[in-house]
C-alpha positions as CSV (number, residue, x, y, z in Angstrom):
1,X,0.0,0.0,0.0
2,X,1.3,3.5,-0.9
3,X,0.4,7.1,-0.2
4,X,0.4,9.1,-3.4
5,X,0.1,12.9,-3.5
6,X,-0.8,14.5,-6.8
7,X,-1.0,18.2,-7.7
8,X,-4.1,18.8,-9.8
9,X,-5.9,21.9,-11.1
10,X,-9.3,22.3,-9.4
11,X,-11.1,25.3,-10.7
12,X,-14.7,24.5,-10.0
13,X,-17.1,21.9,-8.6
14,X,-17.4,20.1,-12.0
15,X,-13.6,19.7,-12.1
16,X,-13.6,18.3,-8.6
17,X,-16.3,15.7,-9.5
18,X,-14.5,14.8,-12.7
19,X,-11.2,14.2,-11.0
20,X,-12.7,12.2,-8.1
21,X,-14.6,10.1,-10.6
22,X,-11.6,9.3,-12.7
23,X,-9.4,8.4,-9.7
24,X,-12.2,6.2,-8.1
25,X,-12.4,3.9,-11.1
26,X,-9.0,2.4,-10.2
27,X,-8.9,-0.9,-8.3
28,X,-7.0,-1.1,-5.0
29,X,-7.8,2.4,-3.7
30,X,-8.4,2.6,0.1
31,X,-9.1,6.3,0.4
32,X,-9.1,9.5,-1.6
33,X,-8.8,13.0,0.0
34,X,-8.8,16.2,-1.9
35,X,-7.5,19.5,-0.6
36,X,-8.9,22.2,-2.8
37,X,-7.0,25.1,-1.2
38,X,-3.6,23.4,-1.9
39,X,-4.8,21.8,-5.2
40,X,-3.7,18.3,-4.1
41,X,-5.2,14.9,-4.1
42,X,-4.0,12.2,-1.6
43,X,-4.6,8.6,-2.6
44,X,-3.9,5.7,-0.3
45,X,-3.9,2.2,-1.8
46,X,-2.2,-0.2,-4.1
47,X,-2.5,1.7,-7.4
48,X,0.0,2.9,-10.0
49,X,0.6,6.6,-9.7
50,X,1.7,6.9,-13.3
51,X,-1.6,5.3,-14.6
52,X,-3.7,7.7,-12.5
53,X,-1.8,10.7,-13.9
54,X,-2.2,9.4,-17.4
55,X,-5.9,9.0,-17.0
56,X,-6.3,12.5,-15.6
57,X,-4.2,14.0,-18.4
58,X,-6.3,12.1,-21.0
59,X,-9.4,13.7,-19.5
60,X,-7.7,17.2,-19.9
61,X,-7.1,17.5,-16.2
62,X,-3.4,18.4,-15.8
63,X,-1.8,16.5,-13.0
64,X,1.7,15.8,-11.7
65,X,3.1,13.5,-9.0
66,X,4.3,15.3,-5.8
67,X,5.3,12.3,-3.7
68,X,4.9,8.6,-3.4
69,X,5.6,6.8,-0.1
70,X,4.4,4.8,2.7
71,X,1.1,5.9,4.4
72,X,1.4,7.4,7.8
73,X,0.4,5.1,10.7
74,X,-1.5,7.9,12.5
75,X,-3.1,10.2,10.0
76,X,-5.0,13.1,11.4
77,X,-8.5,12.9,10.0
78,X,-9.8,16.2,8.8
79,X,-13.5,16.8,8.5
80,X,-14.6,17.5,4.9
81,X,-14.9,21.2,4.6
82,X,-17.4,23.0,2.3
83,X,-15.3,24.6,-0.3
84,X,-16.4,27.7,-2.1
85,X,-15.9,26.6,-5.7
86,X,-18.0,28.0,-8.6
87,X,-20.3,25.4,-10.1
88,X,-18.5,25.5,-13.5
89,X,-15.3,27.1,-14.8
90,X,-14.5,28.3,-18.4
91,X,-12.5,25.1,-19.1
92,X,-15.5,22.9,-18.3
93,X,-18.1,24.9,-20.2
94,X,-19.1,23.6,-23.6
95,X,-19.5,26.1,-26.4
96,X,-21.9,25.7,-29.3
97,X,-21.1,27.6,-32.5
98,X,-24.0,28.0,-34.9
99,X,-23.1,29.2,-38.4
100,X,-26.1,30.5,-40.4
101,X,-24.4,30.5,-43.7
102,X,-25.8,29.1,-46.9
103,X,-24.2,25.8,-48.0
104,X,-21.8,25.9,-50.9
105,X,-23.2,22.6,-52.1
106,X,-26.2,22.6,-54.4
107,X,-28.1,19.8,-55.8
108,X,-29.5,20.4,-59.3
């Protein structure tokens, strides 16, 4: 079992949910903790750190490994705090472009 600390970019609530969903799909994870203020995710379990980072980058969520080591025997449990993130950031918004131009193709 390892303790992996990743630095990720958490801009909004949608980013946070996406990151947690991607990480939770891996087998062997015991716990996941996200610190929004420090932009870090701590994963405890038997999982490959490189595979997690690759999956996050594939989903356009930049991530890098801060540390990989043994989990602490006595980890101080913090209560989950309500973070004040916006519901959606510019990177998560989808944009629809509608062109109202006549088609160059004509059928005679």
